[in-house]
C-alpha positions as CSV (number, residue, x, y, z in Angstrom):
1,M,-15.1,-235.1,-225.2
2,I,-15.5,-237.0,-228.8
3,R,-14.9,-233.6,-231.9
4,L,-18.4,-234.5,-233.9
5,K,-17.7,-234.2,-237.5
6,I,-20.9,-234.8,-239.9
7,F,-20.1,-236.7,-243.2
8,I,-23.1,-236.7,-245.0
9,V,-22.7,-239.2,-248.0
10,A,-24.6,-240.5,-250.7
11,L,-28.0,-242.4,-250.8
12,I,-28.3,-245.1,-248.1
13,C,-31.2,-246.7,-249.5
14,A,-33.2,-246.7,-253.4
15,G,-35.6,-243.4,-252.7
16,A,-33.9,-242.1,-249.7
17,F,-33.4,-238.9,-251.6
18,E,-34.7,-237.9,-254.9
19,S,-32.2,-237.4,-257.5
20,K,-31.1,-238.7,-260.6
21,A,-28.5,-240.5,-259.9
22,Q,-27.0,-243.3,-257.3
23,S,-23.8,-244.0,-255.1
24,E,-22.6,-247.2,-256.2
25,S,-22.3,-247.9,-252.6
26,S,-26.4,-247.2,-252.0
27,F,-28.6,-249.7,-250.6
28,V,-31.4,-250.9,-252.3
29,L,-34.6,-252.8,-250.9
30,S,-33.7,-256.5,-251.7
31,K,-36.0,-258.9,-250.0
32,T,-38.9,-258.6,-247.5
33,I,-39.7,-260.8,-245.4
34,Q,-43.6,-261.1,-244.1
35,A,-44.4,-263.2,-240.6
36,D,-45.4,-263.0,-237.1
37,I,-42.0,-261.3,-235.7
38,V,-41.2,-259.7,-232.6
39,D,-37.3,-259.8,-232.6
40,F,-34.8,-261.5,-235.5
41,T,-30.9,-261.7,-235.6
42,V,-28.5,-262.7,-238.3
43,D,-24.9,-264.6,-238.6
44,N,-22.1,-263.6,-240.8
45,L,-23.0,-266.5,-243.0
46,G,-26.6,-264.7,-243.9
47,N,-28.9,-267.0,-242.1
48,I,-31.6,-265.1,-240.6
49,Y,-33.6,-265.9,-237.5
50,L,-37.3,-265.1,-236.5
51,L,-38.6,-265.2,-233.4
52,S,-42.4,-265.4,-233.0
53,K,-44.6,-264.2,-230.4
54,D,-45.3,-266.8,-229.3
55,N,-41.4,-268.2,-229.0
56,Q,-40.9,-270.3,-232.2
57,L,-37.6,-269.5,-233.8
58,K,-37.4,-269.8,-237.3
59,K,-34.1,-270.2,-239.5
60,L,-34.1,-269.0,-243.1
61,D,-31.4,-268.9,-245.0
62,A,-29.6,-266.4,-247.1
63,N,-32.3,-267.1,-250.1
64,G,-35.1,-266.8,-247.5
65,D,-35.8,-270.4,-247.6
66,S,-37.0,-272.1,-244.0
67,A,-34.1,-274.0,-242.7
68,A,-35.2,-275.1,-239.5
69,V,-37.4,-274.5,-236.4
70,Y,-36.7,-274.5,-233.1
71,N,-40.8,-275.2,-231.2
72,A,-39.1,-276.0,-227.3
73,V,-40.7,-272.5,-226.1
74,T,-43.0,-273.0,-223.2
75,K,-40.4,-274.3,-220.5
76,Y,-38.4,-271.3,-219.8
77,G,-40.7,-268.6,-220.6
78,N,-40.2,-266.0,-223.3
79,V,-36.8,-265.4,-225.6
80,Y,-35.0,-262.3,-224.6
81,F,-31.9,-262.3,-226.0
82,I,-30.7,-264.4,-229.5
83,D,-27.3,-264.6,-230.4
84,A,-26.1,-266.0,-233.6
85,T,-22.4,-264.4,-233.5
86,N,-21.4,-268.4,-233.7
87,P,-24.0,-270.2,-236.7
88,L,-22.6,-273.3,-235.4
89,K,-24.2,-272.6,-231.7
90,I,-26.7,-270.1,-231.2
91,L,-27.4,-268.5,-228.2
92,L,-31.1,-268.2,-226.6
93,Y,-31.3,-266.0,-223.2
94,Y,-34.4,-266.8,-221.2
95,R,-33.8,-264.0,-218.9
96,D,-37.3,-264.7,-216.3
97,F,-35.5,-268.2,-215.7
98,A,-31.4,-266.6,-216.3
99,T,-31.0,-269.7,-218.7
100,I,-28.6,-270.2,-221.7
101,I,-29.8,-272.7,-224.2
102,A,-28.0,-273.3,-226.7
103,V,-28.7,-274.5,-230.0
104,D,-26.9,-275.9,-233.2
105,R,-27.5,-274.9,-237.0
106,F,-30.2,-277.1,-237.0
107,L,-31.8,-275.6,-233.7
108,N,-31.1,-278.9,-232.0
109,I,-30.4,-278.2,-227.9
110,I,-26.3,-279.0,-227.3
111,N,-26.6,-277.8,-223.9
112,T,-28.1,-275.8,-221.0
113,I,-26.4,-273.3,-219.2
114,D,-28.3,-272.4,-216.3
115,L,-26.7,-269.6,-214.2
116,R,-28.7,-269.5,-211.0
117,S,-26.6,-272.6,-210.2
118,L,-23.7,-269.8,-210.2
119,G,-25.4,-268.3,-207.9
120,I,-25.9,-265.8,-210.5
121,F,-29.6,-264.4,-211.1
122,Q,-29.7,-261.1,-212.3
123,V,-28.4,-260.8,-215.9
124,K,-29.5,-258.5,-218.5
125,A,-26.5,-258.6,-221.4
126,I,-25.1,-261.8,-222.8
127,G,-22.5,-263.1,-226.0
128,V,-20.5,-265.3,-227.3
129,S,-17.1,-265.4,-226.5
130,Y,-13.8,-265.9,-228.7
131,D,-12.9,-269.2,-227.6
132,N,-16.6,-270.5,-228.3
133,N,-18.0,-269.8,-224.2
134,V,-20.3,-267.1,-222.7
135,W,-20.1,-263.6,-221.8
136,I,-22.2,-262.6,-218.9
137,F,-22.8,-258.9,-217.3
138,D,-23.6,-259.7,-213.5
139,E,-25.4,-257.2,-212.1
140,L,-25.4,-258.2,-208.9
141,D,-21.3,-258.5,-208.4
142,A,-21.1,-255.8,-210.5
143,K,-18.4,-258.1,-212.7
144,L,-18.1,-259.1,-216.4
145,K,-18.1,-263.2,-216.2
146,R,-16.9,-266.1,-218.7
147,I,-18.7,-269.0,-218.2
148,G,-18.5,-272.2,-219.8
149,V,-20.5,-274.4,-222.1
150,D,-20.6,-276.9,-218.9
151,G,-21.8,-274.2,-216.6
152,S,-18.8,-273.3,-215.2
153,L,-17.0,-270.2,-213.9
154,I,-14.2,-269.7,-216.2
155,D,-12.9,-265.9,-215.3
156,Q,-14.5,-262.6,-213.9
157,T,-13.2,-259.2,-213.8
158,T,-12.9,-256.6,-210.8
159,D,-16.1,-255.6,-209.3
160,F,-16.8,-252.3,-211.7
161,R,-17.7,-250.6,-208.5
162,Q,-13.7,-250.5,-207.8
163,L,-13.6,-249.2,-211.5
164,F,-16.0,-246.3,-212.2
165,D,-18.4,-244.1,-209.8
166,T,-21.5,-245.3,-212.2
167,I,-22.0,-248.7,-212.4
168,P,-22.1,-249.7,-216.2
169,D,-26.0,-251.4,-216.8
170,P,-24.8,-252.6,-220.3
171,S,-27.8,-254.2,-223.1
172,T,-25.1,-256.0,-225.1
173,I,-21.8,-257.6,-224.8
174,I,-19.4,-258.0,-228.2
175,D,-16.1,-260.3,-228.5
176,Q,-14.4,-259.2,-231.5
177,N,-11.0,-258.9,-232.8
178,G,-9.5,-259.6,-229.3
179,L,-11.5,-257.2,-227.9
180,V,-14.9,-257.6,-225.6
181,Y,-17.3,-254.3,-226.1
182,V,-19.9,-253.6,-223.3
183,Y,-22.4,-251.6,-224.3
184,D,-24.6,-248.8,-222.2
185,T,-26.7,-246.5,-223.3
186,A,-26.4,-244.4,-220.7
187,H,-22.7,-244.6,-220.5
188,G,-21.0,-245.4,-223.6
189,V,-19.1,-248.8,-224.3
190,Y,-17.2,-249.9,-222.3
191,V,-13.7,-252.2,-224.1
192,F,-11.9,-254.3,-222.2
193,D,-9.2,-257.0,-223.5
194,H,-10.1,-260.9,-223.1
195,Y,-8.3,-260.6,-219.3
196,G,-10.4,-258.3,-218.0
197,A,-8.6,-255.2,-218.1
198,L,-10.1,-251.9,-219.2
199,K,-8.8,-250.8,-222.6
200,N,-10.8,-247.6,-223.7
201,H,-14.4,-246.2,-222.2
202,V,-16.0,-244.0,-224.9
203,Q,-19.3,-241.8,-224.6
204,L,-21.6,-243.1,-227.3
205,K,-24.3,-242.4,-225.6
206,N,-28.4,-243.4,-226.7
207,W,-27.2,-245.5,-229.4
208,L,-29.6,-248.2,-230.3
209,D,-29.0,-251.3,-232.6
210,F,-25.1,-251.2,-231.0
211,T,-22.6,-253.3,-232.8
212,V,-19.4,-253.8,-234.1
213,I,-18.0,-254.4,-237.4
214,D,-14.0,-254.6,-237.5
215,K,-13.2,-252.0,-235.2
216,N,-16.0,-249.7,-236.5
217,L,-18.4,-249.4,-233.8
218,M,-22.2,-249.1,-235.5
219,G,-25.6,-247.5,-234.6
220,R,-28.5,-245.2,-234.9
221,N,-30.5,-242.5,-233.3
222,E,-33.9,-241.5,-234.9
223,N,-32.6,-239.5,-237.7
224,F,-28.7,-240.9,-238.4
225,F,-26.7,-244.0,-239.1
226,L,-23.4,-243.6,-236.6
227,K,-20.0,-244.8,-236.8
228,Y,-17.1,-244.6,-234.7
229,Q,-13.6,-246.2,-235.6
230,L,-12.0,-247.2,-232.0
231,N,-9.2,-244.6,-231.2
232,S,-10.2,-242.0,-233.9
233,L,-12.0,-237.9,-232.7
234,N,-15.0,-238.5,-235.2
235,I,-18.4,-239.9,-234.9
236,E,-19.6,-240.6,-238.7
237,Q,-23.4,-239.7,-239.6
238,Q,-25.0,-241.1,-241.9
239,L,-28.4,-239.6,-242.8
240,M,-31.1,-242.0,-242.5
241,G,-33.9,-242.2,-245.3
242,N,-37.5,-242.5,-244.7
243,A,-37.1,-246.2,-245.2
244,Y,-35.5,-246.3,-241.5
245,R,-37.3,-243.8,-239.9
246,D,-40.8,-246.2,-238.2
247,A,-37.8,-249.1,-237.9
248,L,-38.5,-251.5,-234.4
249,K,-34.7,-252.9,-234.5
250,I,-32.2,-252.4,-237.6
251,K,-29.2,-255.1,-237.8
252,I,-26.2,-253.6,-239.8
253,M,-24.2,-256.0,-241.7
254,P,-20.8,-255.7,-243.7
255,A,-22.8,-255.8,-247.3
256,S,-27.1,-255.2,-245.6
257,I,-29.0,-253.6,-243.7
258,Y,-32.0,-255.7,-242.2
259,V,-35.3,-254.0,-240.9
260,L,-38.0,-255.2,-238.7
261,K,-41.1,-253.4,-239.0
262,K,-44.8,-254.6,-237.3
263,N,-44.6,-258.1,-239.2
264,L,-42.5,-257.5,-241.9
265,L,-38.4,-257.5,-242.2
266,E,-37.1,-255.3,-245.1
267,I,-33.2,-256.4,-246.1
268,Y,-31.5,-253.8,-247.8
269,S,-28.4,-254.7,-249.6
270,L,-25.6,-253.8,-251.5
271,P,-26.4,-254.2,-255.8
């Protein structure tokens, strides 16, 4: 059982608490973007990818200027997930058709992966792998699989039903610093190496907007931002300011916090 230790730190954003002085670590509102936005993500260069209700994907550069638009929106239904881990190869996942579209930095199609051609029909979580291929969790086979950009099966883990009493139902897969993090809101995070060997299982349950920065596992609940450093014994909690309370989605980056509200994206940055 992870021992819970609460760290109430200085302001998380401008106006979060009434105070005459603000910590240097405070995040302040630096930009707002009003648009038809139902989902978004951000790459490590600060580019923002906005998805409209009509499935149009629009890329904005770090200054908020329009950089590219992806309009091939009707063939595969609704975009279920966007992965911009690699800003040169963005993945669009269409769950209803078990299809992954890879686009370049100009949002031109590079290739299409039809998971059904591999006999894979039920997938909720995908993510870019360390070698720029794709991790997916095959729910029917209960295996974590690495798929090539040509649609080939490169590698796969042992059947999870042989490893766990309860089969994970992951919503997020993140490959970072030699480890693969598979996050299930009901059972926590499963940590694998690139060969599919289980390295750790941490019961960080019911986290929203789970992400990994270095070896810090981060997310939130209704009232706190949460951080857990791998192999430590502490979960850090940072009281959430009112500006974040009604967010539809929050994306935590090393120097910025992106907050999606109805038709509005707010960007909070370090001074």
